[in-house]
C-alpha positions in Angstrom: -5.3 53.5 125.5 -6.4 57.1 126.0 -7.3 59.6 123.3 -6.1 63.2 123.4 -6.4 66.2 121.1 -4.2 69.3 120.8 -5.4 72.4 122.8 -5.7 75.1 120.1 -5.0 77.8 122.7 -1.8 76.3 124.1 0.6 75.0 121.5 3.5 76.1 119.3 4.8 74.4 116.2 8.0 76.3 115.4 10.9 76.0 113.1 14.3 77.5 112.7 16.5 77.7 109.5 19.9 79.3 109.0 19.9 82.5 107.0 23.1 83.6 105.2 25.0 80.9 107.2 25.3 83.2 110.2 21.8 83.7 111.9 18.5 81.8 112.1 15.1 82.7 110.9 12.4 81.5 113.2 8.8 80.9 112.3 5.7 79.0 113.4 2.5 77.6 112.2 -0.7 78.8 113.9 -3.3 76.4 112.4 -2.5 72.9 113.6 -4.7 69.9 114.6 -3.5 66.7 116.2 -5.0 63.5 117.5 -2.9 61.5 119.9 -3.5 58.1 121.4 -1.3 57.2 124.4 -1.0 53.7 125.9 0.9 54.3 129.2 1.4 50.5 129.8 2.6 49.9 126.2 3.9 53.2 124.7 4.8 51.5 121.5 1.1 51.2 120.8 0.7 55.0 121.1 0.2 57.1 118.0 0.1 60.7 116.7 -1.6 62.2 113.6 -1.1 65.9 113.0 -2.1 68.3 110.2 -0.6 71.7 109.7 -2.1 74.3 107.4 0.8 75.7 105.3 -0.9 79.1 104.8 -0.7 79.6 108.6 3.1 80.1 108.5 4.5 83.2 110.0 8.0 84.5 110.5 6.8 88.0 111.4 7.9 89.3 108.0 5.1 89.3 105.4 7.4 89.5 102.4 9.3 86.5 103.6 6.1 84.6 104.6 4.7 85.1 101.1 7.9 83.7 99.6 7.9 80.7 101.9 4.2 80.0 100.9 5.1 80.4 97.2 6.0 77.5 94.8 9.7 78.2 95.7 9.0 76.6 99.0 5.8 75.2 100.5 3.5 76.1 97.6 0.6 76.6 99.9 -2.0 77.1 97.2 -1.3 73.6 95.6 -0.3 71.9 98.9 -2.4 73.4 101.7 -1.4 70.9 104.4 1.7 69.3 105.9 1.0 66.0 107.7 2.7 63.9 110.3 1.8 60.3 111.1 3.7 58.4 113.7 5.2 55.0 112.9 7.0 54.2 116.1 6.9 55.4 119.7 9.6 54.4 122.2 9.7 55.4 125.9 13.3 56.6 126.6 12.8 57.5 130.3 10.0 58.0 132.8 8.7 61.1 131.0 10.7 61.1 127.8 10.1 59.5 124.4 11.3 59.1 120.9 8.7 59.5 118.2 9.4 58.3 114.6 7.0 59.2 111.9 6.3 60.1 108.3 6.3 63.8 107.5 4.6 64.8 104.3 5.5 68.1 102.6 4.3 68.9 99.1 3.2 65.2 98.7 6.7 64.0 99.5 6.9 61.7 102.5 10.1 61.1 104.5 10.8 59.8 108.0 11.4 62.3 110.8 12.6 61.6 114.4 11.4 63.7 117.3 12.7 63.5 120.9 10.4 64.7 123.6 9.1 64.9 127.1 5.6 64.8 128.6 4.4 66.3 131.9 1.2 65.4 133.7 -1.5 64.4 133.6 -3.1 67.2 135.5 -6.7 68.5 135.9 -7.2 71.8 134.0 -9.1 74.7 135.3 -12.0 73.6 133.3 -11.9 70.1 134.8 -10.4 68.5 131.7 -7.5 66.1 132.0 -4.3 67.6 130.4 -0.8 66.6 129.4 2.0 68.9 128.5 4.6 68.0 125.9 7.7 69.3 124.2 9.4 67.7 121.2 12.3 68.6 119.0 13.7 67.2 115.7 15.5 68.1 112.5 15.3 67.3 108.8 16.9 68.3 105.5 14.4 70.4 103.6 15.9 69.4 100.3 14.9 65.7 100.7 11.3 67.1 100.4 12.0 68.9 97.2 12.4 72.3 98.9 15.6 73.2 97.0 15.3 76.9 96.2 18.4 78.8 97.2 20.8 81.5 96.3 24.6 81.1 96.4 26.4 83.8 98.4 29.4 85.5 96.9 31.8 84.8 99.7 30.6 81.2 99.7 27.8 79.3 101.3 24.0 79.7 100.6 21.2 82.1 101.6 18.9 79.5 103.2 20.2 76.5 105.2 19.2 73.0 104.4 18.5 71.8 108.0 15.1 72.7 109.5 15.0 72.5 113.3 11.5 71.8 114.7 10.2 72.6 118.1 6.8 71.5 119.3 5.3 72.5 122.6 1.8 72.5 124.0 -1.0 70.8 125.9 -3.1 67.9 125.0 -6.7 67.5 126.3 -8.2 64.1 127.1 -11.1 63.4 124.7 -12.4 60.1 126.1 -12.2 56.7 124.4 -9.5 56.0 121.8 -10.4 55.3 118.2 -9.7 51.6 118.8 -11.9 51.5 121.9 -14.7 53.3 120.0 -14.5 50.8 117.2 -14.6 47.9 119.7 -17.6 49.4 121.4 -19.4 49.9 118.1 -18.6 46.3 117.1 -19.9 45.0 120.4 -23.2 46.9 120.1 -23.8 45.8 116.5 
């Protein structure tokens, strides 16, 4: 089992939601941490824990960003973090995977499925071992209590229900996994 952490300089956690039923609004979160444990031999033992600061949301429109951070949506003041904890990892190909986990938004936790791909490992320019990854998924925002909307006169709604996620970045090897550190600590005690 190998431990990895998200490279804060090389990642993107993006989302896309339909606007007025005809176009998509895209955004991203800039303050994200993630700890990943990967077991190459037994991928089902791998795990991911990620935390996203809700205030770091940006759609490149400050008025819209303030509304998305408001109690109508993420309520960033009361709920400063979104969290993801994996519950199942399945290898689907030589470099592809399916990641099932619990996403928590505004203290509501629901399962989310991500499909992804890894590349590497490779030695970084600083000598660190790195993995590249991409993952995509989708969820219904209303199942998390994010129900604010405005009906449109010709029919439909202002903000789509389906949120499409895109994650991309690099992981940096950090040494022994949490399990290995616990075993080592136990053997020394």
